[in-house]
Each structure stands twice: as structure tokens, then as C-alpha cells.
C-alpha positions, 0 to 999 in steps of 0.5 A: 500500500503506497498511501499513508491514509487509512483505508475506509470501508462502508458498513452494510445497511441495518435497521437495528435500534439501540446498541449496534452489534459489531462482528469482526471475523478474522481471516487465517493465513500466512500474512499477518498471522503473528499479529492479533487485531485490536478493535476500537470504537470511536478511539476506545479499545473494545476488543481483540481478535486472533487469526481464525476467530470472531468477536462481537462488540456492542457499540453505543448507538451514537458510535461513528467509527470502527478502527481495526489495526494489528496489535503491536505486542511482538517485535515483528508486529511492531517492526512492520505494522506500527504506522497509521497506514496499516489502520483500517476504518469503517463508519458505523453510524449507530448501525449493526454490521459484520466485517471481515479483516485479514491480510492480502498476499502482500501483507497489507491488512484489509477490512470489508463489510459482509452480510 
């Protein structure tokens, strides 16, 4: 990825009211497999997900953004993924949504809305 701006994805439409249920499914594979994924809602850490696992977090109805990024716990994760260009963002707008998070063949993280 040549851009230093974080990639944004759009969430699917939802008719849910009250707290938004955010589901993140983490891919498995060689690339990025040493790094857990941290999940933030409006800047607050709300969860972590390991490769091959899923997690669900509740976000307040007024929540605006989900941010996912590699956890910087190991030396290799710090060395490779410490720059903001590896963050992935998605607008929430108080809606429930499901996302897939993983790494492509070049080692770049991605996050996409799913149904």
C-alpha cells in the first residue's frame, strides 16, 4: 500500500435500534498471522481478535467509527505494522454490521463489510 491514509470501508445497511452489534471475523493465513487485531470504537479499545476467530462488540448507538489495526505486542508486529497506514476504518453510524479483516498476499491488512 503506497498511501499513508487509512483505508475506509462502508458498513452494510441495518435497521437495528439501540446498541449496534459489531462482528469482526478474522481471516487465517500466512500474512499477518503473528499479529492479533485490536478493535476500537470511536478511539476506545473494545476488543481483540486472533487469526481464525470472531468477536462481537456492542457499540453505543451514537458510535461513528470502527478502527481495526494489528496489535503491536511482538517485535515483528511492531517492526512492520506500527504506522497509521496499516489502520483500517469503517463508519458505523449507530448501525449493526459484520466485517471481515485479514491480510492480502502482500501483507497489507484489509477490512470489508459482509452480510
